[in-house]
C-alpha positions, 0 to 999 in steps of 0.5 A, spaced: 708 048 944 710 045 951 715 039 952 718 036 959 724 040 961 730 035 960 737 037 959 741 033 955 744 027 959 740 029 965 734 027 969 727 030 968 727 037 972 722 038 977 718 045 978 717 049 984 710 046 985 713 039 985 710 037 978 715 036 972 717 042 969 715 044 962 719 049 957 716 052 951 718 057 946 725 059 946 727 054 952 725 048 948 729 051 942 735 051 946 734 044 949 733 041 942 739 045 939 743 042 945 740 035 944 741 035 936 749 037 937 751 032 942 747 026 939 751 022 935 749 020 928 746 013 928 744 013 935 737 016 935 733 010 933 727 013 929 732 018 925 739 015 924 741 021 920 739 025 926 745 028 930 751 032 930 756 028 934 760 034 937 761 030 944 764 024 940 770 029 939 772 030 946 779 028 947 780 028 939 783 033 935 778 037 931 778 044 927 774 050 929 772 050 922 769 043 922 765 045 929 762 051 925 760 047 919 757 041 923 753 046 927 751 050 921 748 044 918 745 041 924 741 047 926 739 049 919 734 043 920 731 045 927 724 048 925 724 053 931 730 057 928 729 062 923 733 062 916 733 069 915 737 073 918 742 067 918 744 064 925 751 066 927 756 061 929 762 062 932 767 056 935 773 059 939 779 055 941 780 057 948 787 053 949 788 047 953 783 043 948 777 047 950 772 050 945 767 055 946 761 055 942 756 061 941 750 061 937 746 067 935 739 066 932 732 068 931 726 064 934 721 063 930 716 062 936 717 069 939 721 073 933 726 074 938 734 074 938 737 068 942 744 067 944 746 060 946 753 059 949 756 052 950 763 049 952 764 044 947 770 040 949 776 040 954 
């Protein structure tokens, strides 16, 4: 399945030929993970329970364990992520309020293992 390339909180991307860029398979799953984790619960009108709301914690104290639990609960709802083997989630405090998040999962679209690393907050 293909979709337009749209990084969370950004504009549609333009491809090398000037057309709107599209993503599929693993690129699409990565975009969906980022959108799900950063969307606040209640902000998506078509599914008010959608979203992990990690961005709403910027500037507020939050435990690494809470981030891990939120990420685990949210990505378990993504159909593109295999449940076996279970995704590996590691939120690591970098000091000065920074948290780095590593998610390693198996793609149901391609069967490959993907690692996505994100800075969660500063």
